[in-house]
C-alpha positions, 0 to 999 in steps of 0.5 A, spaced: 517 522 475 516 528 470 509 527 470 509 528 477 513 534 477 509 537 472 503 536 476 506 538 483 508 544 480 501 546 477 498 545 484 503 549 487 502 555 482 495 554 483 495 555 490 500 561 489 496 564 483 492 570 486 499 573 490 503 571 484 499 575 479 499 581 483 507 581 483 507 579 476 503 585 474 507 590 478 513 587 476 511 588 468 508 595 469 515 597 473 519 594 467 515 597 462 515 604 465 522 604 466 524 602 459 519 608 456 521 613 461 528 611 463 531 608 457 527 612 451 527 618 455 534 621 453 533 619 446 526 622 445 528 629 448 534 628 443 529 627 437 524 632 439 530 637 440 533 636 433 526 635 430 529 628 427 524 623 423 525 619 429 521 624 433 514 621 431 515 614 432 518 615 439 513 620 441 508 615 439 511 610 443 511 614 449 504 616 448 502 609 447 505 606 454 508 611 458 504 612 465 504 618 469 502 620 476 496 624 474 493 628 467 497 634 469 503 630 469 502 626 463 500 633 459 507 636 461 511 629 460 508 629 452 509 637 451 515 638 446 517 644 450 518 641 456 522 635 453 527 640 450 528 644 456 534 643 460 531 641 466 528 635 463 535 633 460 538 634 467 533 630 471 532 623 472 526 620 469 527 613 471 522 613 476 517 618 473 511 613 474 507 611 480 508 604 482 502 600 481 499 593 478 497 596 471 501 593 466 499 594 459 493 591 455 495 585 450 493 590 444 498 595 447 503 590 449 503 588 441 503 595 438 509 596 443 513 590 441 512 591 434 514 598 434 520 597 438 522 591 434 521 595 427 525 601 430 531 597 433 532 592 427 539 592 424 535 594 417 531 600 420 533 607 417 534 609 424 539 604 426 543 606 420 548 611 419 545 616 414 553 618 412 560 616 413 561 620 419 554 621 421 551 617 427 545 613 427 539 616 430 538 610 435 545 609 438 548 602 439 546 602 447 539 604 446 538 599 440 541 594 445 536 596 450 530 596 445 532 589 443 533 586 450 526 589 452 523 586 446 526 579 448 524 580 455 517 582 453 516 576 450 514 573 456 509 578 459 503 575 455 503 568 458 505 571 465 499 576 464 495 570 463 498 565 468 492 561 469 491 559 462 499 559 461 499 554 467 493 549 464 496 550 457 503 548 459 501 542 464 496 539 459 499 532 457 493 530 453 497 528 447 500 522 451 493 519 450 490 522 444 493 518 438 488 518 432 493 520 427 496 513 429 490 510 428 489 512 421 496 510 419 495 503 422 488 502 419 485 500 426 479 502 430 482 503 436 488 501 440 488 496 446 489 498 453 495 495 453 498 500 448 495 506 452 501 510 454 498 512 461 497 504 462 504 502 460 507 507 465 503 505 470 504 498 469 512 499 469 511 502 476 507 496 478 512 491 476 518 495 480 514 493 486 517 496 492 521 501 489 522 509 489 518 509 483 512 507 487 509 513 490 509 516 483 504 510 481 498 515 480 502 520 476 500 517 469 493 517 471 493 525 471 493 524 463 486 521 463 484 528 466 487 532 461 484 528 455 477 528 458 478 536 459 480 536 452 475 532 449 469 536 452 472 543 451 477 543 445 474 537 441 467 537 443 466 530 442 462 526 447 464 519 444 471 521 446 470 522 453 466 516 454 472 512 451 476 515 456 472 514 462 471 507 460 479 506 459 480 509 466 475 505 469 478 499 467 485 501 468 483 504 475 480 497 477 486 493 475 491 498 479 487 497 485 487 490 484 494 489 483 496 495 488 492 492 494 495 485 492 502 488 493 501 492 499 498 486 502 504 481 500 509 486 502 506 487 509 505 479 510 512 478 508 515 483 512 511 480 518 513 473 517 520 475 516 519 479 523 517 472 526 523 468 524 530 467 527 534 474 525 540 469 524 536 466 518 534 473 515 540 474 511 540 467 507 532 468 506 533 475 503 539 473 498 534 467 495 528 471 495 527 478 492 520 479 495 523 478 502 529 483 500 524 488 498 520 487 504 526 488 509 527 495 506 523 501 506 516 501 505 515 505 499 507 504 499 506 508 505 505 515 501 499 511 497 496 508 503 495 516 505 492 518 499 485 521 500 484 526 495 485 523 488 481 526 483 479 523 476 475 526 471 472 531 476 470 525 481 474 525 488 476 518 490 478 516 497 484 511 495 485 509 502 478 507 503 478 503 497 484 500 499 482 499 506 476 495 504 480 490 499 485 489 505 480 487 510 477 482 504 484 479 503 486 479 511 479 475 512 481 470 506 488 469 509 485 467 516 480 463 512 485 459 508 489 458 515 483 455 518 481 451 512 488 448 512 488 446 519 481 443 518 484 439 512 490 436 516 491 432 523 492 436 530 499 436 529 498 442 524 496 447 530 503 449 530 502 451 522 496 455 524 499 458 530 504 461 525 499 463 520 495 467 525 501 470 528 503 472 521 496 475 520 496 479 526 502 482 525 500 484 518 494 487 521 498 491 525 503 493 519 497 495 515 493 499 521 499 504 520 497 506 513 490 504 514 487 506 521 480 505 519 481 497 518 477 493 522 480 490 528 483 483 528 479 480 533 473 481 529 476 479 522 478 472 526 472 471 529 468 472 523 473 467 519 472 462 525 465 463 525 465 465 532 461 472 531 455 470 535 454 473 542 452 466 545 457 463 540 460 458 544 464 454 539 468 456 533 471 452 527 478 451 530 475 449 537 470 444 533 476 441 529 480 440 535 475 437 539 473 432 533 481 430 532 482 429 539 476 425 540 476 421 534 483 421 532 488 423 538 485 418 543 483 412 539 489 412 534 495 414 538 499 412 544 502 416 549 509 416 551 511 418 558 518 418 557 518 423 551 511 426 554 508 426 547 503 422 543 506 417 537 502 414 532 503 407 532 502 403 525 494 403 523 490 397 525 483 395 522 479 398 528 483 404 528 481 407 521 483 415 520 478 420 520 475 423 514 477 430 514 476 436 509 479 437 503 485 442 503 484 449 499 486 449 492 492 453 489 493 458 495 496 464 492 503 465 496 501 472 499 495 469 503 500 464 507 506 467 509 508 472 503 512 468 498 513 461 496 520 461 499 517 463 506 512 458 505 517 453 505 521 455 510 515 455 515 513 448 513 520 446 515 519 449 522 512 446 522 515 439 521 521 440 525 516 441 531 515 433 531 511 428 528 508 427 535 503 431 539 507 434 545 507 440 549 509 444 543 503 443 540 499 444 547 502 451 547 500 452 540 493 450 541 492 454 547 494 460 543 489 459 538 483 457 542 484 462 548 483 460 555 475 460 554 476 455 548 481 451 552 476 450 557 471 448 552 476 443 549 477 440 556 470 440 558 469 436 552 474 431 553 472 430 560 465 429 558 467 424 553 472 420 558 466 420 563 461 417 558 466 411 556 466 409 564 458 407 564 457 405 557 464 401 554 468 400 560 463 397 565 460 392 560 467 390 558 469 389 565 463 384 566 465 380 560 472 379 563 470 377 570 466 372 566 472 369 562 477 369 568 477 362 571 474 361 578 481 359 581 488 360 578 494 358 582 501 360 582 505 354 578 511 351 581 518 354 579 520 347 577 516 347 571 521 353 568 519 359 565 516 356 559 512 351 563 509 357 567 507 361 561 504 355 558 500 354 565 497 361 564 496 361 557 492 354 558 488 358 564 487 364 560 485 361 553 478 363 553 480 370 555 485 370 549 479 368 544 475 374 546 474 377 540 473 384 542 479 384 547 484 388 542 479 392 538 474 393 544 477 392 551 484 394 550 482 400 545 477 403 550 483 403 556 488 406 551 482 411 549 481 412 557 489 413 558 490 417 552 484 422 555 487 423 562 494 424 559 491 429 554 488 433 559 494 433 564 498 436 558 493 441 556 493 443 564 500 443 564 500 448 558 495 452 561 499 453 568 505 455 564 502 461 561 499 463 567 505 463 571 508 467 565 503 472 566 503 472 573 511 474 572 509 480 568 505 483 573 508 489 576 509 490 583 505 495 587 506 502 584 510 499 579 510 500 571 506 496 567 509 491 563 511 493 555 508 486 552 502 483 555 502 475 556 
């Protein structure tokens, strides 16, 4: 905080330097002349009139520092006869000087202060009594005014050199320069972890989203002062190279950590915004990252920083963060799609939540980084659907492959529950091969924090163990209408291929296996007898090797395909109905949220 305040004050004084210097020069001139003419004027007249030893010193001071409107006025003001006159005694001489910005020079100021100090000192002969009843040549009031001017004039020199004073007072290079301690410790150089600017910067980064975060870049200003001192004062090129190398390392680490924290903050905030508000209190109580994300965004001032200057080089911090945010957003979308590719089709609910969180994260990032790429471009790049004539994508390929190779042959459709259940596996229904899941995924690339990742995993598991309308709606959202049409077309082509290639041959084989004539048995045989009659007649059909693995399995695939197409069409119809309900009436206001 002190470094930031010092830097802000230096910047403010630099901006007001020209006007402030003129006002300071005018004020110093006025104070000096008021002292010489007003405070010392009566004392000078008295010394001249009575020809006291003090006369020479006071006339010397008057000739050294007094300012007059003209040469004639100066000659008159220095004339002893004029000083002895009654007119001079009766007049007010506090304004016998012209108002102008002409302060005394440094040499004049030094001589003036030295003379005032010598005359007003308690040990001075002029400030002491010459006898018991005599008064000193300098009265107590005048001596007090001279001491006051001496103390006040001590600030004149730094004020007259305002630029140099500001630079000297704001120089914090001593916070890094530590060669004295190197000699004491008998080492070549301290590591970066012991560098005070990095220690302060790391402390701010560890606090994360706190009021200290806007001051993150203040310690980096120490390197500017160190580099200037290395070149101008010490004149050591190797010292500047060492400062430059350490700053490059520190700034790269700051960018890496800051970008990760900003992305994690926005991702956590977006994930919390998508959850049920009733759950936020419990999550915030158990997760510090979620609690900070619910508060104020202290990263916003850093995202707007575009004029950072380090070692004389301007750096657009917002542009640097934009590049890193774009890369992390692409990685987050890519990880979400990779996790979906490594699981069965039921994971589309998790993919839907992950893409929603990424989209909302992009919205939050665009508030501070408006140059960030559009989310649709990021999604298309991660989904490998960037080509102008690209009619496929990773999500569509995964959905089509799992629907045809896993959902249709390995699941059973339940009409009562309107979902696909997975029965126990058989020898002719092996699970399909899938890609491996990403290893060691950082929490901020999923939903922000580990507790939030677990929360969304529970929500995905709560969606059910069977593919139903909830999954169809999620699949429609991640694929879009165009992707859904492509999926339906692939399913239709697959079902159409089953009829001539698989079902026709099985139907012919079944017709041949059926007996030529089957009569209805009499009821007198009972249920067991009737069943035994049919078993005997259909014995050849029961012995058909591909009855279960071929015939019935193919019929299951055909029926599951029809049911899946109907389920997808129902989801598409629900979305269309919702969009139609949002359409405004003729001449009305458009909806606030698009379907």
